[in-house]
N, C-alpha and C positions, 0 to 999 in steps of 0.2 A: 308801718307795724307792733304787733306786742304778741311774747306770746302769754300760757296759762296760767302762766307763773308771776306774771309780767301782773296780767286781768283779778290774780288773788291780791296781792301785795292792792294795789285800788283801791281794793273794796273794802279792806279790810282798815286803811287806813282810812278812806271815807266814814269809815261806823265807825270809827275811833272819835271824827275832829263832829259826828253828831252827837253820838252821842254825850262829851260837853256842849253839845246847842241846847238837846235839850233839857238837860241838868238846869244852863245858868236859864233857859226860858220860862222852865217852870219855875225857879223860883219869883224872876221876873211878873208872873201874872199872881203868880199865889195860887198856882196849880198843885193839885196835893201828890208825890210821886209815890203813891198809891194810892189804890183805886177809894174812893169812900166807904166809910164803915156800912152807914144807912144800904148798901146799897143801889142806887143809882151810878149811872153809866160814867165812866174819866174821860174827862175832857176826849179829844184829838188827841195824839201824843203825836209832838213835831220830832219827834225822834222815827216814829214808824212810819209818815207820813214820809223820810223825807228820805228813811231806808228803801222805798219803792224805788223815787227818783235815783240811788245811786245804783240798783239791779239798770237800774234802765241805761244806764251810763254806762257801765260793767258789756256790758250785754250789744253794747251797740259799739266795742270794741272788736266784738268778742264776733260783731258781723265782717270783719275788715274781711275783704275776696283773698284771694289763696294768690300768688302770683302762679304764667308757666309757665316754666323755665324747658327747654329743649338747649340738645346737646348730642352737634354731630362727632363724630370721629370715627378714624379706619384702622380697623382692627380684623387680622381671619380675616384679609385683602375685599373689604366694602365695607361697608357704610355702617356703622350701628349706630343708631338713633335711640335718645333717652331722653321723656317725657316726662318730665316731674311735676307739681303743683304743690308750692312750699311757700309759709309765707313770703318769706322776699327773696327776690334775682339771686341774691348774695349766698345763703342758706340755700336755696334748690343746687350751687354751678359747683358748691362745695364737693357734696353730698354727691351732684352724677362725676364731679374730680375722681373723687375714693368709688365709685362703683367701677367707672374706665381703667384706674387703675389694678380693681378685679379682674376684671376684664383681660387687662393687656396681661397680668400674672397666666395666668385658665390659657392665654393664646399661648405662650410660653411653657406649657405644661403638655398642651396634646393635640399641637396640631403638626400635621406628618410634613407641611415645608420647612419650618422654622430648626436650623442641623443639630441646635446644640439646645434646641427639651426638650424636656422631659420622654419622649415618646421618642425622637431622632436615638436620644441617648441609649433605650433600651431596646432597640428592634437593633441597636448596634451588637449587642451581648446576645444575641437569638444564638441557636444553639449550643448554649453555656447553661450556667444555675440556674437560679431561681436570682429574681434581681427585688431588692427591694425598692414601693414606690409612693408616692405623697397617699394622698388619700383621694385627691378631685380624680386623680389619673386609672388611681382603683374601680371607684369610683364608676364612669363610665367604661371600664374598661367591665364589668362584672355590668350592667347594662349590658351593653354591648354583647354580650356571649349570653347573656340572656336572650334578648333578643336570635340570633343566629340558630339557637335552638327550640326554639318558639315557632321558627322560620322554617323552617328543615336547609337551613344557610345559604340561605338566600339576600340575606342582610348581612355583612358581617362582616364583621373587623381585620379578616387577617388576609382581606383581599384585594391590601392595596396592590400586588402585583400584578393581575390584571388590569386596575385602575388606573394605576403607571404605567402601564403600554398603553391604555384606552387616549389616557389626555395626549400621553406623544401623537399621537395617530389621527387626533382632531384640532392640533397646535402645525400638523406636519400635514394634512388631511390624502394621509396613506394606509391603509389597510396591514394592523402590527404582521410584523411576518408566525405566523400558524403555529412554528414549532417554538415561536418562544412563548404562545403561550399557552403547549403544552406543560411547558416548563415552568413554568411561571402559578402553569393551577396546580403542580406537588407541592406549592410551600403556603397555599392558602384550605382551610378549615379549621373551626370552633373548638372542636378538640386540642387541634396543636398546641393551643394556649393553655395550660395547667395557670389556672388562678386561688392561690392559698389563702381565702378572709383572716386564718387567726394571724401573719405573718403577715402583713397583708403584702405578698411577691408573688412576681408575674413570672412566672421564665417561659418561652422561646422556643420550643423541640426543635425544630430545621435551623438551620443557618442559612442567613437569604431570605429570612423573615419578614413581613412588612406591615403595619397596622395603619390604618383610616378611618376616624372616626370624622368625620365629614360629613356623615346621616347620622350625631349623635349628640356630634359637641355644642353646637348655639344651643342645643333649645334648655342645657345645663349651664352653662353659660348667661348666660340670659335665667335662671332662676338664680347664679350668682349673687349675678347684678341688680336684680328688688331686693334678694337678702339688704344688700351694702343697703339698700335707700330707706327700707326700711327700718335699718340700725340705726340712721339718721335721723331716726322719730316722721321720714316724707311711703303716706300710706297709698297716697294716690299717683302712678307713676307707670307708668309702660315701655319695655322694653319691646325692639325688630331689629331684625339682621339677616339679608336673604333671603327670606319671607315666615322665618321663626319670629313670633311673637309672642312675650309672660304681661300677662296682664298683674295688677297691683288692686287696692281700692277705685274704682270706679273714680271723674273724675266728677270735681264738686258741676253744681248744674252755672250755664251761666250768669252773670247780675242783672243780666235784663230778663233773663225769667224768672217768674216769685211764685210759680205753684209750677214746675216741671212735671212733664207727663210721665207714667211709671217707668215707658222708655230707653226716656230720654235720659232718667237717670238711671238706669240701670249699668249700665259697663262703658266702654268706649269702642268707639263704633269700626266696625272690620269691611273693608267697602274690594271684597274680590276684582279683581278687574275680568274675570271671565264674567257672563252676567248668566251664567248657569248655577253659581255658591250664588247662595243666601250674602246679602247684607246680612252681621250682628252688632250686640255691642257682648262686649263679653268683660269680666272682672273676676281677680283672684284664681287665674287658670290657663293655663295655655293656649295658642295656637299655632300651628307650621301649615303651608298649601310647596307640595312638593309633583314635577310633573318636569316630561323633554316637552312642552311647549316653545320654551325655550328653550332650555339649556340641549342643544342635538350639532349633526356636520352631516351635511350629506358626505358621500366619495363611490368616488363610482357612482353616483348615479343617483345609490341607495341611503337612506335615513337611518341615522344610528344614532340613538339619546345616548345621556351622559350614564345611564346608572345601571352597572354592569352584574347580569346576574355570576358569581361564582361556581355556578356548579354546568353552564356552557360553555361561559370564558367568554359570549359576545354579550354587547349593551343588549337591553329590552325595548321591547317596538311596541311597548298599549294603549300611548299615544292618549295618558292618560293623566287628565291632571286633579290631585285627593287636598279635601281643607279638611281636616282632623283639627277637634276642639277635647285637652286634658285636661287634667288636675296638675300636668307641674311640665315645663317643655325636654324635662329631659322625658318623658312617654313623649309627647306631641311630635318631635323629629320628627325619630327615628317610624314613626307610625304612618305620618303622612309619604317618606317614600315608601313606605311597608307596602303601603294600601294601591302606590301604583305601579306595584311592577306584580305581587300576591295574586291569585285568581280568585274570584270576586267573592266566590265561596264559601272558600278553606277565609279568607281574611275575614270575613263577616265570622265562621264560627272562631275563630283567635280573638275576635273584639265577646264574640258573647262567654265566652269559654277565660279569658285572662281579664282584661277591660272596661266591664260593662258600664264606666262614667263616662265612657268615651264617647264623640258622635265624631260623624267621618257624611263627606259630602262625597261625588262627582263629579263632572265634567266631562263633554267630550262624550256624552251617553245623556241619560235625564234625566236631569238633574231633582235626584233626590236625599235624601237627608236615610241615611243608613249607622242604624244604631239597635245596642243590642239590648236582650231582653232586660226590663228590671231597666233600663240608663238610668242615669241624672242626669239635670246638670250641671258642670262641673264648676257654672261660675254660680 
């Protein structure tokens, strides 16, 4: 495979040789180097004819197909998939390696499972002074707090004490103690987390507060992974982890397809498991699928989902799956979760008011697209 600089160099090299050939050939056959003075047409230029051949040769190099490189690693407790088209496998794998290094770095910042993560270190200082944090952590916390305010605390990063109690309940198949839930609720509420954008600090006002970014972190990680791939000059790529997807430019058409249809060439194919959700081709945007159709537990013959409503301290019971397409993963990830638990009319009003580019579909009810007025396809 050759890159663009190689092709340019080849073209210039051929042009130099052909220029020399033109002069020698003109001298041998007696052709003048300039058009005849009497206005008659100049004989065909060997140089010009040969230059066309050179251009065809270089273009053949340019037509070299890209190689699909697929790499999967386990991060954030789940398989993370990267698919990227590169000039060669070595280039693609090197870029994926750099992207996974960034993913691992972000996990050490945003995870509530890792005891030494930046997030875990922050919550250990709850109830004390403002704590300086990294740009990554501040960005995600600010976005999460904004969603909490927009959703009337329905999706709240401070709900971690409740989430942990129900996480334990799912593992032990035993309902949480009601007193423990009431105590945990006293530590929940986005106004208890103070963000100072000027100094980039976070203050948790009550001792014992915890934070959980599970509804938003994966989307941000996907955005950052694709940014790394773009920095390696690979723009045809996608990220997928646990229902969150982020897409760069669309994949190239297959070599065997001479003239792909606009639909075939429009983006990466997304096939949701539910037949109530549409197949989509997406590029330069993000998508997320969320719902309690898979993540749930049965306790005392009752079904409990995995998404907790901080206002009631109970799991939601909507039995709804939501597919969101948005400009970024940082937007798509939490909005998909919110779409499964928020009252549909309130959710649609939120989209119309604050997210006009977002498209949403629901399963387990009539499959229809919910689009805010004057919305546009983010892809």
